[in-house]
C-alpha positions in Angstrom: 126.5 335.9 92.0 130.2 336.5 91.1 129.6 335.1 87.6 126.7 337.4 87.1 128.7 340.4 88.1 131.6 339.3 85.9 129.4 338.9 82.8 127.6 342.2 83.4 130.8 344.1 83.8 132.6 342.6 80.8 129.8 342.5 78.3 130.0 345.0 75.4 126.7 346.2 74.2 126.4 347.1 70.5 124.8 350.6 70.1 121.7 350.8 68.1 122.4 352.0 64.5 120.8 355.2 63.5 120.1 354.0 59.9 119.1 350.7 58.5 121.6 350.1 55.7 121.7 347.0 53.4 125.3 346.8 52.2 126.3 345.7 48.7 128.3 342.4 48.6 132.0 341.7 47.9 134.0 338.6 47.5 137.3 339.9 48.8 138.4 342.7 51.2 140.2 343.6 54.4 139.0 344.1 57.9 139.6 347.3 59.9 139.3 348.1 63.6 136.1 350.0 64.3 137.8 351.9 67.2 140.1 353.6 64.7 137.4 354.5 62.2 134.6 357.0 61.8 131.6 355.2 60.3 129.5 357.1 57.9 126.1 355.6 57.0 124.4 356.6 53.8 120.8 355.5 53.9 118.6 354.5 50.9 116.9 357.9 50.8 120.2 359.9 51.0 120.2 360.4 54.8 123.6 360.5 56.6 124.7 359.3 60.0 128.0 359.6 61.8 128.8 356.8 64.2 125.0 356.4 64.7 124.1 360.1 65.0 122.4 361.8 62.1 124.1 364.7 60.3 123.1 367.0 57.4 124.6 365.7 54.2 126.0 369.2 53.2 128.1 369.5 56.4 129.8 366.2 56.3 133.1 367.7 55.0 133.2 370.3 57.8 132.5 367.7 60.5 135.1 365.3 59.2 137.7 368.0 58.9 137.3 368.8 62.6 137.5 365.2 63.6 140.6 364.6 61.4 142.2 367.7 62.8 142.0 366.0 66.3 143.2 362.6 65.0 144.7 362.5 61.5 145.1 358.7 61.6 141.4 358.0 61.6 140.0 355.8 58.8 136.7 356.8 57.2 134.4 353.8 56.7 131.6 354.5 54.2 128.5 352.3 54.6 126.3 353.0 51.6 123.1 351.2 51.1 122.9 349.0 48.1 119.9 350.9 46.8 121.6 354.4 47.0 122.2 356.1 43.7 125.7 356.6 42.5 125.0 360.4 42.4 124.4 360.3 46.2 127.7 358.4 46.8 129.5 360.8 44.5 128.2 363.8 46.6 129.5 362.0 49.7 132.9 361.5 48.1 133.0 365.2 47.3 132.4 365.9 51.0 135.2 363.5 51.9 137.5 365.4 49.5 136.5 368.7 51.2 137.6 367.1 54.5 140.9 365.9 52.9 140.2 362.4 54.2 143.4 360.4 53.5 142.0 356.9 54.1 138.5 355.9 53.0 137.1 352.4 53.1 133.9 351.3 51.3 132.1 348.7 53.5 130.4 345.7 52.0 128.8 342.4 53.1 131.1 339.5 52.6 129.9 337.0 50.0 131.0 333.5 49.5 132.7 332.6 46.2 130.1 330.7 44.1 
């Protein structure tokens, strides 16, 4: 019974992601702590999600500016689907510029060197 209580109290459940995003691959990169980042998901049809809650694409800059005003050390992690057009990614980068985001990371799936 004590083991059951221990495992139930120490287990961390991963929240369900709002968008299903298939990331492009990369052979090198650095890891970041998810606790210090705002995750922005850009879906295959251009939909946007902040830390698993949907948001209108045109208001991303305003939302990020408010979050960065509270904690300027936050890292912005952009998870863009591999099928998203570059124009959609460019519009998202424009929104990040509106928010004056100092640190932006492009997330990718790690691939093994062939």
